[in-house]
C-alpha positions in Angstrom: 2.9 -22.7 -26.7 -0.8 -22.1 -27.4 -1.3 -24.5 -24.9 1.3 -22.6 -21.9 -0.1 -19.1 -22.5 -3.2 -20.5 -22.5 -2.6 -22.1 -19.3 -1.1 -19.4 -18.2 -3.6 -16.3 -18.8 -5.7 -19.0 -17.2 -3.9 -19.3 -14.3 -3.4 -15.6 -14.0 -7.1 -15.1 -14.5 -8.3 -17.7 -11.2 -5.3 -15.7 -8.8 -6.7 -11.9 -9.6 -9.8 -13.4 -9.3 -9.3 -14.5 -5.6 -7.1 -11.7 -4.9 -10.2 -9.1 -6.1 -12.4 -11.7 -2.9 -9.7 -9.4 -0.4 -8.6 -6.5 -2.5 -11.0 -5.1 -4.1 -14.7 -3.1 -2.9 -17.3 -3.7 -3.9 -19.3 -1.7 -2.6 -18.8 2.0 -0.3 -19.4 0.5 2.6 -17.3 -2.6 2.8 -14.2 -3.8 4.3 -12.8 -5.5 1.8 -9.9 -3.6 0.5 -7.9 -0.8 1.5 -9.3 2.7 3.7 -9.5 5.6 1.0 -7.3 8.1 1.6 -9.7 10.5 2.5 -8.3 13.3 4.9 -7.6 16.2 3.2 -4.7 17.9 5.2 -3.0 14.2 4.3 -4.8 14.8 0.4 -3.9 18.0 0.0 -0.2 18.1 1.3 1.6 14.8 0.7 -0.8 14.4 -2.9 0.1 17.9 -4.5 3.3 15.7 -4.9 2.5 12.5 -5.8 -0.7 10.2 -5.4 -2.3 9.7 -1.7 -1.8 6.6 -0.8 -4.5 4.6 1.6 -2.9 4.3 4.9 -3.5 1.0 4.8 -0.9 -0.1 2.4 1.6 0.2 5.1 1.6 -0.7 8.8 2.1 2.5 11.3 5.8 1.9 12.0 6.7 3.1 8.0 4.5 5.9 8.1 6.0 7.1 11.0 9.7 6.2 8.8 8.7 8.4 5.6 7.4 11.4 8.0 11.2 11.4 9.1 12.6 11.3 6.0 11.2 14.5 4.3 13.3 16.3 6.0 16.7 14.9 5.3 16.1 14.8 2.0 16.0 11.1 1.3 12.9 10.6 0.8 12.9 9.5 -2.4 15.2 12.1 -3.2 13.2 15.2 -2.2 13.3 17.7 1.3 10.0 17.6 2.7 9.5 20.5 5.2 6.3 20.7 7.3 5.3 23.2 9.9 5.5 20.4 13.2 1.5 20.4 13.9 0.5 19.5 10.1 3.3 16.6 10.9 1.6 15.6 13.8 -1.6 15.4 12.3 -0.4 13.8 9.8 1.1 10.9 11.8 -1.3 10.7 13.8 -3.6 10.3 10.3 -1.5 7.5 8.8 -0.7 5.0 12.1 -4.7 5.2 13.1 -5.5 3.7 10.0 -2.8 2.4 8.7 -1.9 -2.0 7.7 -1.0 -2.8 11.1 -3.9 -1.9 12.2 -6.5 -1.8 9.9 -10.1 -3.6 10.1 -9.7 -3.9 6.1 -9.4 -6.7 4.7 -6.6 -6.0 2.8 -4.2 -4.1 5.0 -4.7 -8.0 7.3 -3.7 -10.1 3.9 -0.7 -7.9 3.8 0.4 -7.1 7.0 0.5 -11.6 7.0 3.5 -11.0 5.2 5.3 -8.5 7.3 7.0 -10.2 10.4 7.7 -6.7 12.8 11.2 -6.5 12.4 10.7 -5.1 8.7 9.7 -1.5 8.0 8.8 -1.7 4.9 9.5 2.0 3.1 8.6 1.6 -0.5 5.4 -1.2 -1.5 8.1 -2.4 -2.9 9.9 -4.0 -0.1 6.6 -5.4 0.7 6.4 -9.1 0.1 2.9 -9.6 -1.3 2.4 -6.8 -3.2 6.0 -7.7 -4.6 5.2 -11.2 -5.0 1.4 -10.3 -7.0 3.2 -8.4 -9.3 6.6 -10.6 -10.0 3.8 -12.5 -10.9 2.0 -11.1 -12.6 4.0 -9.3 -15.0 5.9 -12.9 -15.4 2.6 -13.6 -17.0 2.4 -11.0 -19.1 5.5 -11.3 -20.5 5.1 -14.8 -21.3 
């Protein structure tokens, strides 16, 4: 049993090391990982209720879906109203830096498994995100 745990721990560390190669920025100017959320309006409007996620985590169509659902009470059960100008600026920022157009390696890797027919709404709807977290959860739980 102890040997199995050691093998699983080694496998998890190797997988984490491989993930670090694509998802972790080692320098500020690195194209690894994801673009940081730095747009002041986006961070102010969205970051007051939750973490301001990197636009490179989801494709542009997903960000548009989020914004479309906000005023209908379907944004994770909340109704969020933005004036048209604010919404347009946030949408432009998110879609210009979305995963399907981002030059960052983390975004490119995420998009490899997102078919054009899929519009992920949650991060857990992104196949690679779900797979990576499921594997790590299984290793930790063992």
